[in-house]
C-alpha positions in Angstrom: -4.8 82.0 90.5 -3.5 80.0 93.5 -4.0 80.0 97.2 -1.2 79.4 99.7 -1.6 78.3 103.3 0.8 77.8 106.1 -1.1 76.3 109.1 -0.2 78.3 112.1 -0.2 76.4 115.4 2.6 74.1 116.5 1.7 70.5 117.1 0.1 69.6 120.4 2.2 67.4 122.6 5.4 69.2 121.8 7.1 71.9 124.0 5.5 75.2 123.0 2.6 73.3 121.3 -1.0 74.3 121.8 -3.9 72.4 123.3 -5.6 70.0 120.9 -8.8 72.0 120.4 -6.7 75.1 119.3 -4.6 72.9 117.1 -7.7 71.4 115.5 -9.3 74.8 115.0 -6.3 76.7 113.7 -4.8 74.0 111.4 -7.3 71.3 110.5 -10.6 73.1 110.5 -9.2 76.3 109.1 -7.6 74.3 106.2 -10.9 72.5 105.6 -12.8 75.9 105.4 -10.2 77.3 103.1 -10.4 74.3 100.8 -14.2 74.6 100.7 -14.0 78.3 99.8 -11.3 77.6 97.1 -13.7 75.1 95.6 -16.6 77.6 95.7 -14.4 80.3 94.1 -13.0 77.8 91.5 -9.4 78.3 92.6 -7.5 75.7 90.6 -4.5 75.3 92.9 -4.0 75.2 96.7 -0.5 75.0 97.9 -0.1 73.7 101.4 3.2 74.2 103.2 3.8 71.6 105.9 5.9 72.0 109.0 8.8 70.1 110.5 6.5 68.6 113.1 5.9 65.7 110.7 9.4 64.5 111.8 8.6 64.3 115.5 11.2 64.8 118.1 14.7 65.3 116.7 17.6 65.0 119.1 19.7 68.0 118.0 16.8 70.0 116.5 18.0 69.5 113.0 16.7 67.0 110.5 16.9 66.3 106.8 13.8 66.6 104.6 14.2 62.9 103.6 14.1 61.8 107.3 11.3 59.4 108.2 8.1 60.9 109.4 7.4 60.2 113.1 4.8 62.7 114.1 3.8 62.9 117.8 0.7 65.0 117.2 -2.7 63.8 116.0 
């Protein structure tokens, strides 16, 4: 059994991003609650899919996966 999660709010501080309290609730705290429940249910594997916001602002909107991480969000 595995659990998959894709945090759902875009990074705050970016165009189209959400306010920090919403970002915290939807991404950080929700992931924390899910991890705690997976532990309680003895789920052996949690797969977390990240987003492109780890790369920060990208000039033309395209970046390679091996680009350096320059997040602008918390």
